[in-house]
C-alpha positions, 0 to 999 in steps of 0.5 A, spaced: 528 868 667 528 875 670 524 880 666 526 888 667 521 892 669 520 900 669 516 904 674 512 909 671 508 915 674 502 919 672 501 926 675 494 927 676 491 933 673 483 935 675 482 937 668 485 930 666 480 926 661 481 919 658 476 918 652 470 913 653 471 907 650 466 902 653 460 900 650 456 901 657 450 896 654 455 890 655 459 892 661 459 894 668 464 897 672 463 896 680 467 896 686 472 890 687 469 884 690 473 880 695 468 876 697 469 871 691 477 870 691 476 864 687 473 867 681 478 873 682 484 868 682 481 865 676 481 871 672 488 873 674 491 866 672 487 866 665 490 873 664 497 872 666 498 865 663 502 865 657 504 872 657 511 875 659 509 876 666 507 869 667 511 866 673 508 860 673 503 861 678 497 856 679 490 858 680 491 856 687 497 860 688 493 866 685 488 866 690 493 866 696 497 872 693 490 875 692 489 874 700 496 876 702 495 883 697 488 884 701 491 883 707 496 888 706 502 885 703 503 891 698 500 896 703 493 898 704 489 896 698 485 902 696 478 899 695 475 906 692 481 906 687 480 898 685 475 896 681 472 890 677 469 890 670 463 885 668 460 883 661 453 880 662 455 879 669 461 875 668 468 878 671 472 880 665 477 885 668 480 888 675 484 893 677 487 893 684 491 899 687 494 900 694 498 905 698 505 903 698 510 906 702 507 913 701 505 912 694 499 910 690 500 904 686 496 900 681 498 893 683 495 889 678 491 891 671 488 884 668 483 883 662 480 876 661 484 874 654 477 873 650 476 880 652 483 883 650 484 888 644 478 892 646 481 898 650 478 895 656 484 896 661 484 904 659 476 903 661 479 901 668 485 906 668 480 911 667 475 909 673 481 909 677 484 916 675 478 919 676 477 916 683 484 919 684 482 926 682 476 926 686 480 924 692 485 930 690 491 925 689 497 928 686 500 922 682 499 914 681 505 909 680 505 903 676 510 898 674 511 895 667 515 889 664 519 892 659 517 887 654 510 888 655 509 893 649 502 893 649 501 895 656 507 900 655 503 903 649 497 904 653 501 907 659 504 912 655 498 914 651 495 916 658 501 920 660 505 915 665 512 917 664 518 912 666 521 915 672 526 909 674 527 902 675 529 902 682 524 903 688 529 906 693 531 911 688 523 913 686 521 913 693 526 917 695 524 922 690 517 922 691 518 923 698 522 929 697 
């Protein structure tokens, strides 16, 4: 069944701050690493499996999707806005951003199921937002499945605003 989705936008402000919720003794944020697509694909599979966003992808299909993404399927991947999150050297989260049709788009935010409920997606978002501000970007966009209440609460708390459901309209307004 097709899920309804909303496009959300965050206007960036140089004074913007997200509370620091990470225990740095346990976790490390690093640049996204495309060298081990198999490991990254397994994280994406585990993160999406049995959620409202699960479209039945296998780990192999996730690996193929990430290859296509890396190669420009949704525009140029912005490695300086994309990060991996590790706990004791184990990959537990990832955020991937691209330049899509003239806008800066957060494509994916994933957290391993065993690490959910610790505000770790906020940690990844904070890192991406601070990097975007350092690059003097004006805004970031993302898409959320409307029935994903937990994600919507996080995005609302950070300051993302719903701007529509139709990409053509949103892109037209963003380029005006």
